[in-house]
C-alpha positions in Angstrom: -109.8 -40.1 10.6 -109.6 -43.5 11.3 -112.3 -45.7 11.0 -112.0 -49.3 12.0 -113.5 -52.8 10.6 -113.8 -55.6 12.8 -113.0 -57.8 9.6 -109.4 -58.5 8.8 -108.4 -57.4 5.6 -107.3 -61.0 5.0 -108.9 -64.6 6.3 -106.0 -65.1 8.8 -106.0 -68.7 9.9 -104.1 -71.5 11.7 -104.3 -75.2 11.8 -102.8 -75.4 15.3 -101.3 -73.6 17.7 -97.7 -73.0 17.5 -95.7 -71.0 20.2 -92.2 -71.5 18.6 -93.7 -69.9 14.9 -95.3 -67.1 17.4 -92.3 -65.9 18.7 -90.7 -65.8 15.1 -93.8 -64.0 13.9 -93.2 -61.1 16.3 -90.3 -60.1 13.6 -93.4 -58.3 11.6 -95.4 -57.1 14.6 -93.3 -55.3 16.3 -89.2 -55.8 14.9 -87.2 -53.2 12.8 -89.0 -54.0 9.5 -91.8 -55.1 10.6 -95.3 -53.5 9.8 -96.0 -51.2 12.7 -93.1 -49.4 11.7 -94.1 -49.1 7.8 -97.3 -47.6 9.3 -95.8 -45.5 11.3 -93.0 -44.5 8.0 -95.3 -43.6 5.4 -98.1 -41.8 8.1 -95.0 -39.8 9.6 -93.8 -38.8 5.8 -96.7 -37.8 4.5 -97.4 -34.8 7.1 -94.8 -33.3 4.4 -96.2 -33.7 1.0 -99.9 -32.9 1.7 -99.5 -29.8 0.0 -96.5 -30.1 -2.5 -97.2 -33.7 -3.7 -101.3 -34.1 -2.7 -101.3 -37.2 -4.6 -98.6 -38.7 -2.8 -100.1 -37.5 0.4 -102.7 -39.3 -0.6 -100.6 -42.7 -1.5 -98.9 -42.6 1.7 -101.8 -42.6 4.0 -103.8 -44.9 1.9 -100.7 -47.5 2.3 -100.0 -46.4 6.2 -103.3 -47.5 6.9 -103.2 -50.8 4.9 -100.0 -51.9 7.1 -102.1 -51.1 9.9 -104.3 -53.7 8.7 -101.5 -56.0 7.6 -100.1 -55.2 11.5 -104.0 -56.7 12.4 -103.0 -59.6 10.8 -100.1 -60.5 12.1 -101.2 -59.7 15.6 -104.4 -62.3 15.1 -101.7 -65.2 13.4 -99.8 -64.7 16.9 -102.6 -64.9 19.4 -104.2 -68.1 17.4 -101.1 -69.5 17.2 -101.0 -68.7 21.5 -104.0 -70.2 21.9 -104.1 -72.6 25.1 -101.4 -70.6 27.0 -103.5 -67.7 27.9 -106.4 -69.3 29.3 -104.0 -71.7 31.4 -102.1 -69.1 33.0 -105.4 -67.0 33.9 -106.5 -70.1 35.6 -104.7 -69.3 38.8 -107.8 -69.5 41.5 -106.5 -73.0 42.5 -103.5 -74.3 42.1 -104.9 -77.7 41.8 -106.7 -76.7 38.8 -103.5 -75.9 36.7 -101.8 -79.3 38.1 -104.6 -81.2 36.7 -104.4 -79.1 33.8 -100.6 -80.5 33.3 -101.3 -83.9 35.1 -97.8 -85.6 34.4 -94.4 -84.6 33.5 -94.7 -84.4 29.7 -98.1 -82.5 29.6 -95.9 -80.0 32.2 -92.9 -79.7 30.2 -95.0 -79.1 27.0 -96.7 -76.0 28.8 -93.7 -74.8 30.3 -91.4 -75.2 27.0 -94.6 -73.4 24.8 -94.9 -71.0 27.5 -91.0 -70.1 27.7 -90.1 -70.5 24.0 -90.2 -66.3 24.3 -90.7 -65.9 28.2 -92.7 -62.7 27.8 -95.7 -64.5 26.2 -95.9 -66.4 29.7 -94.3 -63.7 32.4 -95.4 -60.6 31.2 -97.7 -60.5 28.3 -100.4 -63.6 29.3 -100.2 -65.1 26.4 -100.6 -62.2 23.6 -98.4 -60.2 21.3 -96.1 -57.5 22.2 -94.8 -54.8 20.0 -91.4 -56.3 20.5 -89.7 -58.1 17.7 -88.6 -62.0 18.2 -86.1 -60.9 20.7 -88.2 -59.2 23.1 -86.7 -55.9 21.9 -89.1 -53.4 22.5 -90.6 -51.3 19.3 -88.3 -48.3 18.6 -88.9 -45.2 16.8 -85.6 -44.7 15.6 -87.4 -47.4 13.3 -88.7 -45.0 11.4 -87.1 -42.8 8.5 -88.5 -39.5 7.7 -86.5 -37.0 5.9 -89.1 -34.6 4.6 -87.9 -34.6 1.4 -90.6 -37.2 -0.8 -87.5 -38.6 -3.4 -85.7 -39.2 -0.2 -88.3 -40.6 1.5 -89.7 -42.7 -1.3 -86.1 -44.6 -1.8 -86.7 -45.8 1.7 -89.7 -47.4 1.2 -88.9 -49.3 -1.5 -85.7 -50.3 0.6 -88.1 -50.8 3.1 -90.7 -53.0 1.1 -87.9 -54.8 -0.1 -86.6 -56.1 3.6 -89.8 -56.9 5.2 -90.5 -59.0 1.8 -87.2 -61.0 2.5 -88.8 -61.7 6.3 -91.9 -63.2 5.3 -89.8 -64.7 2.5 -87.5 -66.3 5.2 -90.7 -67.2 7.8 -92.3 -69.6 5.4 -89.3 -71.8 6.4 -90.3 -72.3 9.8 -93.9 -73.3 9.4 -95.9 -76.1 7.9 -98.9 -75.1 8.2 -100.8 -74.2 5.1 -103.1 -72.0 6.9 -100.6 -69.4 8.1 -98.4 -70.0 4.9 -101.2 -68.3 3.3 -101.4 -65.6 5.8 -97.3 -64.9 5.0 -98.1 -65.5 0.6 -100.5 -62.6 1.1 -98.5 -60.3 3.5 -95.6 -60.9 1.4 -97.3 -60.2 -2.1 -98.5 -57.1 -0.8 -94.5 -56.1 0.0 -93.8 -56.3 -3.7 -97.2 -53.9 -4.7 -95.7 -51.6 -2.3 -92.6 -51.2 -3.8 -93.8 -51.0 -7.2 -95.9 -48.3 -5.8 -93.6 -45.9 -4.3 -91.3 -46.5 -7.5 -93.5 -45.4 -9.5 -94.9 -42.4 -7.7 -90.9 -41.4 -7.3 -90.6 -41.2 -11.0 -93.6 -38.8 -11.0 -91.5 -36.5 -9.4 -89.1 -34.6 -12.1 -86.5 -34.3 -11.6 -85.8 -36.9 -8.9 -82.0 -37.5 -9.0 -79.9 -36.4 -7.0 -82.2 -36.9 -3.9 -82.8 -33.2 -2.8 -82.0 -30.3 -4.1 -78.0 -30.1 -4.3 -76.3 -31.8 -7.6 -72.6 -32.9 -6.6 -69.7 -31.9 -7.4 -68.1 -32.9 -10.9 -64.6 -33.6 -9.9 -65.8 -36.2 -7.5 -69.0 -37.6 -9.1 -67.8 -40.1 -11.5 -64.5 -41.6 -9.5 -64.4 -45.2 -8.7 -61.8 -45.5 -5.8 -60.1 -49.2 -6.5 -60.2 -49.5 -2.1 -59.2 -53.4 -1.8 -56.2 -55.4 -3.7 -56.8 -59.0 -5.2 -59.3 -59.7 -7.9 -60.3 -56.5 -8.9 -63.5 -57.0 -10.8 -65.0 -54.4 -13.3 -68.3 -53.9 -14.3 -71.0 -51.0 -15.0 -70.9 -49.6 -11.9 -67.2 -48.4 -12.7 -66.5 -48.7 -16.2 -68.6 -47.3 -19.1 -71.0 -44.6 -18.0 -72.8 -44.0 -14.4 -76.7 -44.8 -14.6 -78.0 -41.3 -14.0 -75.4 -38.6 -14.4 -74.3 -40.0 -17.8 -70.3 -39.6 -16.7 -67.8 -41.7 -18.1 -66.6 -44.0 -14.8 -63.1 -42.7 -14.2 -60.9 -46.0 -12.7 -58.4 -45.2 -9.5 -56.5 -47.6 -9.3 -53.8 -46.7 -7.4 -55.7 -44.2 -4.6 -52.9 -43.8 -2.6 -51.0 -41.6 -5.5 -54.1 -40.1 -6.9 -54.6 -38.4 -3.0 -50.8 -36.9 -2.4 -50.4 -35.8 -6.3 -54.0 -33.9 -6.3 -53.2 -32.5 -2.6 -55.7 -34.5 -1.2 -58.1 -34.4 -3.8 -58.5 -30.9 -3.7 -56.7 -30.5 -7.3 -58.7 -32.8 -9.3 -59.4 -31.6 -13.0 -63.0 -32.7 -13.9 -63.1 -35.3 -16.7 -65.5 -37.3 -18.4 -68.2 -35.5 -17.8 -69.8 -32.6 -19.3 -70.6 -31.2 -16.0 -68.7 -28.0 -14.3 -68.5 -26.6 -11.4 -70.2 -23.5 -12.9 -73.3 -25.4 -13.9 -73.5 -27.4 -11.3 -73.6 -23.8 -9.0 -77.0 -22.4 -11.7 -78.5 -26.3 -11.3 -78.7 -26.1 -7.6 -79.9 -22.6 -7.8 -82.6 -23.5 -10.1 -83.5 -26.6 -8.1 -83.8 -25.1 -5.1 -86.2 -22.1 -6.5 -88.1 -24.9 -7.6 -88.7 -26.8 -4.5 -89.1 -24.0 -2.5 -91.5 -22.9 -4.9 -93.7 -25.7 -4.8 -94.3 -25.6 -1.3 -94.9 -21.8 -1.0 -97.3 -21.9 -3.5 -99.1 -24.7 -2.4 -99.1 -23.8 1.5 -100.9 -20.5 3.0 -99.3 -18.8 5.6 -102.6 -17.4 7.5 -105.7 -18.8 7.8 -104.3 -22.4 7.8 -106.6 -25.1 7.2 -106.1 -28.8 7.2 -108.9 -30.3 5.8 -111.7 -28.9 3.3 -115.1 -29.9 4.3 -118.1 -30.1 2.6 -119.5 -26.8 2.4 -123.1 -28.2 3.0 -121.6 -29.6 6.3 -120.5 -25.6 7.7 -122.0 -24.8 11.0 -123.6 -28.5 12.1 
């Protein structure tokens, strides 16, 4: 059930129209890192979590709803930044009237400049937001990442919040409007909040690494291939122990020799790890059974009902 309250979640305001910034802000309305993408991504992901992870279903639906409210804030801000364009475009009953409105070369050039900052504002949308990015490319469902596996989806969401946050950060550079900056600050801060919420939700799922079920082959899980020559650097990504599996990194400096001597890596021996192919297969079976059982135990195969309504509402 979706219920709309007409007041915005945040008191969005603008000091004066700015069609140029309205175009840039479209990136967060219909762009690949924008609010609609986030809302649809979390909304779609939630369905697979309904029974096995009802708490994550609740989180995803709550944040999806908030992202729709952020979409409304962005759309309202764009509309306010375009103030005047819509009215002028509608004033077509008498050509003389619009000419009077734009009397003088300077006024006419200002109007044309505003309308053509993004031609779609004038030609297609009549001075209102459209579901496009800042270059007029339509919003696309392929922006949405949903794999039906919460340990994968939550990581996608952490990355999505990071990208959305940095877009708002960049947008700050292109406006001097203090009211618009207030709105950008609110929206940017909520991306930081959602990042932490998704991170916390991921931590409640154990095990959550590697993502999914299969554990990976221990012959290859701790190899670092030095695939470029020059100023080779070392760090925790190629020396010491790996962050999650706690295996000793094996630094392969001459990759070609390694490949040739191991018959295309097929005859490598596992080194620097306590995991073996046998223990990995055992873990694969264990995690597969655990994940499968979680879903089966939480999902009925007959008389299936999505919602449980209050008993006093039956028969009404």
